[in-house]
OpenMM code with the backbone's topology and positions (N, CA, C; nanometers):
from openmm import Vec3, app, unit

residues = "UNK UNK UNK UNK UNK UNK UNK UNK UNK UNK UNK UNK UNK UNK UNK UNK UNK UNK UNK UNK UNK UNK UNK UNK UNK UNK UNK UNK UNK UNK UNK UNK UNK UNK UNK UNK UNK UNK UNK UNK UNK UNK UNK UNK UNK UNK UNK UNK UNK UNK UNK UNK UNK UNK UNK UNK UNK UNK UNK UNK UNK UNK UNK UNK UNK UNK UNK UNK UNK UNK UNK UNK UNK UNK UNK UNK UNK UNK UNK UNK UNK UNK UNK UNK UNK UNK UNK UNK UNK UNK UNK UNK UNK UNK UNK UNK".split()
positions = [
    Vec3(4.3019, 19.0028, 8.3401),
    Vec3(4.3726, 19.0762, 8.4418),
    Vec3(4.5004, 19.1286, 8.3807),
    Vec3(4.5196, 19.2640, 8.4085),
    Vec3(4.6480, 19.3099, 8.3546),
    Vec3(4.7722, 19.2950, 8.4453),
    Vec3(4.8977, 19.2937, 8.4018),
    Vec3(5.0051, 19.2665, 8.4688),
    Vec3(5.0354, 19.3989, 8.5372),
    Vec3(5.0969, 19.4086, 8.6562),
    Vec3(5.1277, 19.5308, 8.7232),
    Vec3(5.2492, 19.6058, 8.6444),
    Vec3(5.2435, 19.7235, 8.6410),
    Vec3(5.3465, 19.8054, 8.5759),
    Vec3(5.4761, 19.8047, 8.6581),
    Vec3(5.5842, 19.7538, 8.6180),
    Vec3(5.7102, 19.7377, 8.7018),
    Vec3(5.7570, 19.8868, 8.7522),
    Vec3(5.7263, 19.9842, 8.6655),
    Vec3(5.7693, 20.1156, 8.7024),
    Vec3(5.6722, 20.1826, 8.8096),
    Vec3(5.5652, 20.1214, 8.8331),
    Vec3(5.4645, 20.1815, 8.9346),
    Vec3(5.4717, 20.0961, 9.0662),
    Vec3(5.5704, 20.0119, 9.0864),
    Vec3(5.5853, 19.9347, 9.2064),
    Vec3(5.6267, 20.0127, 9.3271),
    Vec3(5.5593, 20.0409, 9.4231),
    Vec3(5.5901, 20.1159, 9.5495),
    Vec3(5.6336, 20.0267, 9.6707),
    Vec3(5.6658, 19.9027, 9.6456),
    Vec3(5.7190, 19.8090, 9.7449),
    Vec3(5.8336, 19.8641, 9.7979),
    Vec3(5.9362, 19.8917, 9.7186),
    Vec3(6.0681, 19.9538, 9.7582),
    Vec3(6.0685, 20.0759, 9.8478),
    Vec3(5.9674, 20.1576, 9.7955),
    Vec3(5.9375, 20.2783, 9.8715),
    Vec3(5.8908, 20.2603, 10.0100),
    Vec3(5.8062, 20.1580, 10.0223),
    Vec3(5.7431, 20.1236, 10.1641),
    Vec3(5.8624, 20.0630, 10.2426),
    Vec3(5.9472, 19.9752, 10.1912),
    Vec3(6.0566, 19.9194, 10.2780),
    Vec3(6.1608, 20.0256, 10.3128),
    Vec3(6.1833, 20.1246, 10.2317),
    Vec3(6.2722, 20.2359, 10.2777),
    Vec3(6.2111, 20.3170, 10.3790),
    Vec3(6.0767, 20.3518, 10.3653),
    Vec3(6.0041, 20.4073, 10.4773),
    Vec3(6.0147, 20.3521, 10.6041),
    Vec3(5.9881, 20.2162, 10.6001),
    Vec3(5.9922, 20.1364, 10.7229),
    Vec3(6.1229, 20.1391, 10.7871),
    Vec3(6.2251, 20.1228, 10.7037),
    Vec3(6.3704, 20.1293, 10.7698),
    Vec3(6.4025, 20.2668, 10.8328),
    Vec3(6.3570, 20.3669, 10.7621),
    Vec3(6.3795, 20.4973, 10.8224),
    Vec3(6.2919, 20.5253, 10.9564),
    Vec3(6.1813, 20.4603, 10.9619),
    Vec3(6.1013, 20.4719, 11.0784),
    Vec3(6.1661, 20.4019, 11.2016),
    Vec3(6.2135, 20.2850, 11.1685),
    Vec3(6.2779, 20.2028, 11.2683),
    Vec3(6.4091, 20.2708, 11.3120),
    Vec3(6.4791, 20.3325, 11.2204),
    Vec3(6.6096, 20.4120, 11.2665),
    Vec3(6.5730, 20.5244, 11.3591),
    Vec3(6.4683, 20.6001, 11.3288),
    Vec3(6.4187, 20.7069, 11.4150),
    Vec3(6.3840, 20.6500, 11.5555),
    Vec3(6.3122, 20.5360, 11.5520),
    Vec3(6.2724, 20.4736, 11.6915),
    Vec3(6.3970, 20.4433, 11.7630),
    Vec3(6.4912, 20.3992, 11.7075),
    Vec3(6.6162, 20.3539, 11.7761),
    Vec3(6.6906, 20.4909, 11.8221),
    Vec3(6.6922, 20.5969, 11.7428),
    Vec3(6.7486, 20.7093, 11.7852),
    Vec3(6.6882, 20.7717, 11.9097),
    Vec3(6.5474, 20.7722, 11.9029),
    Vec3(6.4786, 20.8275, 12.0110),
    Vec3(6.5072, 20.7563, 12.1378),
    Vec3(6.5044, 20.6188, 12.1364),
    Vec3(6.5330, 20.5413, 12.2567),
    Vec3(6.6775, 20.5549, 12.2945),
    Vec3(6.7753, 20.5919, 12.2157),
    Vec3(6.9109, 20.6071, 12.2497),
    Vec3(6.9534, 20.7236, 12.3328),
    Vec3(7.0762, 20.7169, 12.3968),
    Vec3(7.1203, 20.8229, 12.4778),
    Vec3(7.2076, 20.9128, 12.3881),
    Vec3(7.1942, 21.0413, 12.4056),
    Vec3(7.2790, 21.1267, 12.3308),
    Vec3(7.4076, 21.1586, 12.4111),
    Vec3(7.5138, 21.1171, 12.3589),
    Vec3(7.6447, 21.1389, 12.4288),
    Vec3(7.7241, 21.2544, 12.3757),
    Vec3(7.6609, 21.3170, 12.2730),
    Vec3(7.7339, 21.4406, 12.2106),
    Vec3(7.7197, 21.5678, 12.2978),
    Vec3(7.6288, 21.5620, 12.3894),
    Vec3(7.6114, 21.6838, 12.4625),
    Vec3(7.6865, 21.6834, 12.5943),
    Vec3(7.7903, 21.6127, 12.6122),
    Vec3(7.8705, 21.6136, 12.7252),
    Vec3(7.9836, 21.7139, 12.6983),
    Vec3(7.9895, 21.8158, 12.7969),
    Vec3(8.0988, 21.9104, 12.7823),
    Vec3(8.2011, 21.8701, 12.8999),
    Vec3(8.3074, 21.9463, 12.8948),
    Vec3(8.4112, 21.9148, 12.9885),
    Vec3(8.3786, 21.9258, 13.1324),
    Vec3(8.2903, 22.0152, 13.1702),
    Vec3(8.2503, 22.0189, 13.3091),
    Vec3(8.1671, 21.9065, 13.3504),
    Vec3(8.0765, 21.8648, 13.2610),
    Vec3(7.9889, 21.7531, 13.2890),
    Vec3(8.0656, 21.6223, 13.2964),
    Vec3(8.1580, 21.6108, 13.2095),
    Vec3(8.2498, 21.4909, 13.2077),
    Vec3(8.3271, 21.4851, 13.3297),
    Vec3(8.3887, 21.5978, 13.3741),
    Vec3(8.4689, 21.6006, 13.5047),
    Vec3(8.3939, 21.5691, 13.6241),
    Vec3(8.2707, 21.6179, 13.6243),
    Vec3(8.1764, 21.5824, 13.7368),
    Vec3(8.1353, 21.4311, 13.7316),
    Vec3(8.1047, 21.3752, 13.6362),
    Vec3(8.0795, 21.2392, 13.6153),
    Vec3(8.1979, 21.1545, 13.6538),
    Vec3(8.3058, 21.1793, 13.6050),
    Vec3(8.4287, 21.1066, 13.6399),
    Vec3(8.4544, 21.1182, 13.7861),
    Vec3(8.4446, 21.2214, 13.8391),
    Vec3(8.4599, 21.2500, 13.9823),
    Vec3(8.3749, 21.1591, 14.0596),
    Vec3(8.2388, 21.1568, 14.0243),
    Vec3(8.1329, 21.0674, 14.0844),
    Vec3(8.1842, 20.9172, 14.0678),
    Vec3(8.2324, 20.8874, 13.9610),
    Vec3(8.2780, 20.7472, 13.9372),
    Vec3(8.3951, 20.7057, 14.0078),
    Vec3(8.4867, 20.8052, 14.0451),
    Vec3(8.6122, 20.7676, 14.1157),
    Vec3(8.5569, 20.7568, 14.2555),
    Vec3(8.4598, 20.8409, 14.3013),
    Vec3(8.4207, 20.8230, 14.4371),
    Vec3(8.3378, 20.6979, 14.4533),
    Vec3(8.2743, 20.6421, 14.3595),
    Vec3(8.2023, 20.5072, 14.3669),
    Vec3(8.2834, 20.3945, 14.3413),
    Vec3(8.4257, 20.4104, 14.3179),
    Vec3(8.5199, 20.3002, 14.2871),
    Vec3(8.4741, 20.2331, 14.1575),
    Vec3(8.4246, 20.3012, 14.0645),
    Vec3(8.4066, 20.2526, 13.9253),
    Vec3(8.5211, 20.2876, 13.8401),
    Vec3(8.5913, 20.4007, 13.8702),
    Vec3(8.7052, 20.4428, 13.7903),
    Vec3(8.8255, 20.4582, 13.8813),
    Vec3(8.9376, 20.4093, 13.8459),
    Vec3(9.0687, 20.4204, 13.9132),
    Vec3(9.1523, 20.5231, 13.8334),
    Vec3(9.2055, 20.6171, 13.8970),
    Vec3(9.2954, 20.6956, 13.8265),
    Vec3(9.4394, 20.6410, 13.8436),
    Vec3(9.5171, 20.6471, 13.7410),
    Vec3(9.6583, 20.6020, 13.7409),
    Vec3(9.7480, 20.7154, 13.7108),
    Vec3(9.7821, 20.7953, 13.7995),
    Vec3(9.8539, 20.9327, 13.7711),
    Vec3(9.9844, 20.8993, 13.6912),
    Vec3(10.0586, 20.7962, 13.7365),
    Vec3(10.1992, 20.7639, 13.6634),
    Vec3(10.1659, 20.7567, 13.5093),
    Vec3(10.0608, 20.6899, 13.4554),
    Vec3(10.0444, 20.6789, 13.3305),
    Vec3(9.9343, 20.7745, 13.2603),
    Vec3(9.8872, 20.8753, 13.3466),
    Vec3(9.7944, 20.9790, 13.3078),
    Vec3(9.6763, 20.9120, 13.2364),
    Vec3(9.6329, 20.8035, 13.3022),
    Vec3(9.4912, 20.7453, 13.2504),
    Vec3(9.3976, 20.7172, 13.3541),
    Vec3(9.2744, 20.6891, 13.3143),
    Vec3(9.1630, 20.6631, 13.4048),
    Vec3(9.1151, 20.5194, 13.3606),
    Vec3(9.1077, 20.4302, 13.4513),
    Vec3(9.0750, 20.2921, 13.4112),
    Vec3(8.9310, 20.2657, 13.4712),
    Vec3(8.8499, 20.2262, 13.3683),
    Vec3(8.7039, 20.1981, 13.4289),
    Vec3(8.7043, 20.0473, 13.4686),
    Vec3(8.6927, 20.0288, 13.5885),
    Vec3(8.6965, 19.8857, 13.6569),
    Vec3(8.6164, 19.7784, 13.5808),
    Vec3(8.4830, 19.7981, 13.5821),
    Vec3(8.4072, 19.6874, 13.5069),
    Vec3(8.4658, 19.6411, 13.3931),
    Vec3(8.5082, 19.7187, 13.3071),
    Vec3(8.5456, 19.6851, 13.1717),
    Vec3(8.6985, 19.6703, 13.1588),
    Vec3(8.7765, 19.7363, 13.2361),
    Vec3(8.9254, 19.7433, 13.2343),
    Vec3(8.9697, 19.8249, 13.1206),
    Vec3(8.8811, 19.9110, 13.0667),
    Vec3(8.9250, 19.9992, 12.9629),
    Vec3(8.9946, 20.1335, 13.0189),
    Vec3(9.0946, 20.1724, 12.9537),
    Vec3(9.1800, 20.2885, 13.0075),
    Vec3(9.1486, 20.4088, 12.9114),
    Vec3(9.1407, 20.5187, 12.9661),
    Vec3(9.1104, 20.6422, 12.8959),
    Vec3(9.2054, 20.7537, 12.9416),
    Vec3(9.2484, 20.8324, 12.8358),
    Vec3(9.3259, 20.9394, 12.8877),
    Vec3(9.2639, 21.0820, 12.8783),
    Vec3(9.1402, 21.0809, 12.8467),
    Vec3(9.0554, 21.1970, 12.8473),
    Vec3(8.9226, 21.1834, 12.9282),
    Vec3(8.8908, 21.2711, 13.0191),
    Vec3(8.7715, 21.2549, 13.0946),
    Vec3(8.6515, 21.2488, 13.0010),
    Vec3(8.6555, 21.3295, 12.8995),
    Vec3(8.5308, 21.3307, 12.8110),
    Vec3(8.5094, 21.1977, 12.7445),
    Vec3(8.6212, 21.1303, 12.6879),
    Vec3(8.6064, 20.9969, 12.6331),
    Vec3(8.5442, 20.9003, 12.7404),
    Vec3(8.6128, 20.9069, 12.8571),
    Vec3(8.5395, 20.8158, 12.9756),
    Vec3(8.4026, 20.8406, 12.9921),
    Vec3(8.3649, 20.9669, 12.9999),
    Vec3(8.2144, 20.9995, 13.0184),
    Vec3(8.1242, 20.9519, 12.9106),
    Vec3(8.1677, 20.9685, 12.7901),
    Vec3(8.0835, 20.9309, 12.6671),
    Vec3(8.0765, 20.7695, 12.6722),
    Vec3(8.1859, 20.7113, 12.7019),
    Vec3(8.1913, 20.5580, 12.7054),
    Vec3(8.0975, 20.5123, 12.8178),
    Vec3(8.1125, 20.5648, 12.9313),
    Vec3(8.0260, 20.5243, 13.0371),
    Vec3(7.8768, 20.5490, 13.0125),
    Vec3(7.8443, 20.6615, 12.9674),
    Vec3(7.7001, 20.6901, 12.9376),
    Vec3(7.6549, 20.5947, 12.8461),
    Vec3(7.7315, 20.5676, 12.7286),
    Vec3(7.6819, 20.4679, 12.6310),
    Vec3(7.6632, 20.3269, 12.6940),
    Vec3(7.7767, 20.2875, 12.7719),
    Vec3(7.7674, 20.1458, 12.8312),
    Vec3(7.6425, 20.1436, 12.9256),
    Vec3(7.6222, 20.2487, 13.0032),
    Vec3(7.5179, 20.2373, 13.1089),
    Vec3(7.3835, 20.2260, 13.0261),
    Vec3(7.3710, 20.3154, 12.9268),
    Vec3(7.2512, 20.3056, 12.8401),
    Vec3(7.2274, 20.1657, 12.7871),
    Vec3(7.3280, 20.1016, 12.7265),
    Vec3(7.3142, 19.9695, 12.6745),
    Vec3(7.2730, 19.8668, 12.7851),
    Vec3(7.3262, 19.8728, 12.8978),
    Vec3(7.2927, 19.7929, 13.0062),
    Vec3(7.1440, 19.8053, 13.0519),
    Vec3(7.1078, 19.9291, 13.0569),
    Vec3(6.9760, 19.9669, 13.1004),
    Vec3(6.8710, 19.9183, 12.9909),
    Vec3(6.9082, 19.9242, 12.8615),
    Vec3(6.8234, 19.8885, 12.7561),
    Vec3(6.7987, 19.7312, 12.7637),
    Vec3(6.9069, 19.6545, 12.8006),
    Vec3(6.8998, 19.5135, 12.8131),
    Vec3(6.8041, 19.4807, 12.9343),
    Vec3(6.8085, 19.5503, 13.0510),
    Vec3(6.7249, 19.5241, 13.1685),
    Vec3(6.5831, 19.5648, 13.1275),
    Vec3(6.5506, 19.6634, 13.0478),
    Vec3(6.4154, 19.7035, 13.0116),
    Vec3(6.3629, 19.5974, 12.9161),
    Vec3(6.4469, 19.5324, 12.8320),
    Vec3(6.3987, 19.4441, 12.7387),
    Vec3(6.3511, 19.3148, 12.8102),
    Vec3(6.3983, 19.2966, 12.9204),
    Vec3(6.3634, 19.1641, 12.9784),
    Vec3(6.2294, 19.1510, 13.0378),
] * unit.nanometer
topology = app.Topology()
chain = topology.addChain("A")
for resn in residues:
    res = topology.addResidue(resn, chain)
    for name in ("N", "CA", "C"):
        topology.addAtom(name, app.Element.getBySymbol(name[0]), res)
């Protein structure tokens, strides 16, 4: 029996391919938060304020997201954070 040629080993290639496929699967399942524009962010934040999820603090010019207590000074930051947090919570529920 001949020994395998170490230069012809494709094991590392297969592992790299598998890692890339897993990363693509995670990306497809994820939520894209890069597509939030100012209008969408403002509408989402207004809805969150109406639902008592976000509390505006005008004196400090911040919006506080109540479940986490995190403060944001831009509506877009808050909208992206909220969408990511919601997606993570929904992923946990679906995994159960």
